C-alpha positions in Angstrom: 11.1 -1.9 2.5 10.3 -4.3 -0.9 8.6 -6.2 2.0 6.9 -3.7 3.5 5.5 -2.0 0.4 3.8 -5.4 -0.3 2.7 -5.8 3.6 0.6 -2.1 2.5 -0.5 -3.6 -0.8 -1.5 -6.6 -0.5 -2.0 -7.5 3.0 0.3 -10.3 5.1 -1.1 -13.4 3.1 0.3 -11.9 -0.1 2.5 -9.8 0.4 5.8 -12.9 0.5 4.5 -14.1 -3.3 5.2 -10.7 -4.1 8.1 -10.1 -2.5 9.4 -13.3 -3.9 8.2 -12.3 -7.8 9.7 -9.1 -7.1 13.5 -10.1 -6.9 12.7 -13.0 -9.4 12.1 -10.3 -12.0 14.8 -7.8 -10.9 17.9 -10.2 -11.1 16.6 -11.2 -15.0 16.0 -7.0 -15.4 19.2 -6.3 -13.4 21.6 -6.7 -16.4 20.2 -4.2 -18.5 20.1 -1.6 -15.1 21.9 1.4 -15.5 24.2 2.7 -13.3 23.0 5.7 -12.3 19.5 4.3 -11.6 17.8 4.4 -7.8 18.0 1.0 -7.8 15.6 1.7 -4.9 13.1 3.0 -6.4 13.8 0.4 -9.3 12.8 -2.5 -7.1 9.5 -0.4 -5.4 8.5 0.0 -8.6 8.9 -3.4 -9.9 7.2 -4.9 -6.2 4.2 -2.3 -7.1 3.6 -3.1 -10.6 3.9 -7.1 -9.6 0.8 -6.2 -6.4 -0.7 -4.8 -9.2 -0.7 -8.1 -11.2 -0.8 -10.5 -8.1 -4.9 -7.8 -7.0 -6.3 -8.9 -10.7 -5.4 -12.2 -10.4 -7.3 -12.5 -7.1 -10.5 -10.5 -8.4 -10.4 -12.8 -11.4 -10.2 -16.3 -9.1 -12.8 -18.2 -7.5 -12.7 -17.8 -3.6 -14.8 -21.1 -2.3 -16.6 -21.1 1.0 -19.0 -23.2 3.3 -21.3 -20.7 3.0 -22.5 -16.9 1.9 -22.9 -14.9 4.9 -25.8 -12.8 4.9 -23.8 -9.4 5.2 -19.4 -8.5 5.9 -19.2 -8.7 9.6 -15.2 -7.0 10.5 -14.2 -7.2 14.1 -14.1 -3.6 16.2 -12.2 -2.2 19.1 -14.3 0.2 20.6 -16.0 1.0 17.8 -12.6 1.4 16.0 -10.8 -0.9 13.4 -7.3 -0.9 14.5 -6.1 -2.9 11.3 -3.6 -0.5 9.3 -4.2 -3.0 6.1 -8.0 -2.6 6.3 -7.6 1.6 7.1 -5.3 1.7 3.8 -7.6 -0.6 2.2 -10.3 1.7 2.9 -8.7 4.7 1.0 -9.3 5.4 -2.6 -6.1 3.6 -4.9 -3.8 6.7 -5.7 -4.0 8.3 -1.9 -3.3 4.5 -0.6 -0.2 4.3 -3.2 1.1 7.7 -1.6 0.9 6.8 1.9 2.4 3.4 1.5 5.1 4.5 -0.9 6.0 8.2 0.7 5.2 6.8 4.5 6.0 3.4 4.7 8.7 2.7 1.9 10.0 6.2 2.9 10.5 7.3 -0.8 10.3 11.4 -1.5 7.6 12.7 -3.3 9.0 12.9 -6.9 10.0 8.9 -7.0 6.2 8.4 -5.9 5.5 10.4 -8.3 7.1 7.9 -10.7 5.8 4.9 -9.3 1.9 6.0 -9.7 2.5 8.3 -11.6 2.0 12.0 -12.2 3.5 14.9 -10.6 5.7 15.1 -7.3 3.4 17.8 -6.0 0.0 15.5 -7.3 1.4 12.7 -4.7 2.0 15.0 -2.5 -1.2 16.4 -2.1 -2.4 12.8 -2.8 -0.9 11.8 1.1 -1.3 14.5 2.5 -4.9 13.4 1.4 -4.8 9.5 2.2 -3.2 11.0 6.0 -6.2 13.4 6.2 -8.5 10.2 5.4 -6.8 8.1 7.5 -7.0 11.1 10.5 -10.4 11.6 10.1 -11.5 7.6 9.8 -9.0 6.7 13.2 -8.6 9.8 15.2 -6.1 9.8 17.7 -7.1 8.4 20.8 -5.8 12.2 22.9 -8.2 14.0 20.8 -10.8 11.2 21.6 -10.4 12.2 25.4 -10.2 15.9 24.8 -6.8 16.5 25.4 -3.9 17.8 23.7 -0.5 16.8 22.0 
């Protein structure tokens, strides 16, 4: 579950580093964890914070390239970008985090709210808005053909 969250937030390349850092931090902090704590939510919170740390560090780091392209182009299949990571990255941060933690990590909205901040209702709204945005951007093939599910 932690690796899924890391991959969804960071992508497959940096996810392994975040996963490792999550468990190193968890091992250090585990002795102080209360007995009634929800370990799964605790690990997701640590993974979330490690992903943010890696994202921030990446933003400060220069990336060398041989040539600077005139513009960025994306690989598309029939006009649709089928990459989940790119689709999630296009969402606003709160929506992306709510979708990732609820739908990919399987956390209930109350725990999603603890991780990203706010109330359970706000987390539910952010997740619903995120899914709606994904559906607008990536309609199902059945909807494109005019058939119903």
